[in-house]
C-alpha positions as CSV (number, residue, x, y, z in Angstrom):
1,M,85.6,61.7,130.2
2,K,85.4,65.5,131.0
3,I,82.1,66.4,132.2
4,T,81.2,70.1,133.0
5,L,79.3,71.7,135.6
6,W,76.4,72.5,133.3
7,A,76.5,69.1,132.0
8,R,76.3,67.6,135.6
9,H,73.2,69.6,136.2
10,H,71.8,68.6,132.8
11,Y,72.4,64.8,133.6
12,N,70.9,65.4,137.2
13,H,67.7,66.3,135.4
14,F,67.5,64.0,132.4
15,K,69.2,61.0,134.1
16,P,71.2,59.6,130.9
17,M,72.4,56.2,130.3
18,V,76.2,56.0,131.1
19,S,78.8,53.2,130.2
20,L,81.6,52.7,132.6
21,K,85.2,51.0,131.9
22,I,84.4,48.4,134.2
23,P,81.8,46.7,134.3
24,H,81.1,46.9,130.7
25,E,77.3,47.5,131.0
26,W,75.0,50.6,130.9
27,I,73.6,52.2,134.0
28,Q,71.4,55.1,134.5
29,W,72.8,58.4,136.1
30,D,70.7,59.3,139.0
31,E,72.3,62.3,140.8
32,C,75.6,64.1,141.4
33,D,75.5,66.1,144.5
34,L,75.8,69.9,143.2
35,S,74.2,71.5,146.5
36,D,77.5,73.4,147.3
37,Y,77.9,74.5,143.6
38,P,76.6,77.4,141.6
39,P,73.1,77.0,139.7
40,V,73.0,76.0,136.2
41,R,72.9,79.8,135.1
42,E,73.7,82.9,137.2
43,K,71.0,85.3,137.7
44,G,70.4,87.5,134.7
45,S,67.6,89.9,133.3
46,M,64.9,89.4,130.6
47,N,67.3,90.1,127.8
48,A,70.6,88.6,129.3
49,H,69.6,85.2,130.5
50,G,72.6,84.8,132.9
51,K,75.9,83.4,132.3
52,I,77.0,79.6,132.5
53,P,79.2,79.4,135.7
54,R,82.6,78.0,134.8
55,M,84.5,75.8,137.4
56,N,88.0,74.1,137.5
57,D,87.5,70.4,136.7
58,D,89.5,69.6,139.8
59,D,86.9,71.2,142.0
60,L,83.8,69.3,140.6
61,P,82.6,66.3,142.5
62,K,84.3,63.1,141.6
63,T,81.2,60.7,142.1
64,F,77.8,60.3,140.9
65,K,75.0,57.8,142.1
66,D,73.1,55.7,139.7
67,T,69.5,54.7,140.0
68,D,70.3,51.5,142.2
69,G,72.0,53.9,144.8
70,N,75.7,52.7,143.9
71,E,78.2,55.3,143.8
72,H,80.6,55.6,140.7
73,L,83.5,57.8,139.7
74,V,82.9,60.2,137.1
75,D,86.2,59.5,135.6
76,D,85.3,55.9,134.8
77,I,82.4,57.0,132.3
78,V,83.5,56.2,128.7
79,A,80.2,56.7,127.0
80,I,76.8,58.5,127.3
81,K,73.6,58.0,125.6
82,G,70.4,60.0,126.1
83,N,67.6,58.2,128.0
84,V,64.7,58.2,125.7
């Protein structure tokens, strides 16, 4: 599944449930280390709220951690649902 930089920032904040190829169960996204990447939006002004940075998918982190601290590959995600 293709997940953009903006979406990864969003998932770090809202912590959605994700389903992986194996095991076939729902786990909760906790964090993807984006400390070396641009913020959600670049600096803007009062009228222009900043551009959403674009990055090549190959340059983004390949893994994320779930709430149990286990690391998973982003490419193994097959479905995402919001955490209510």
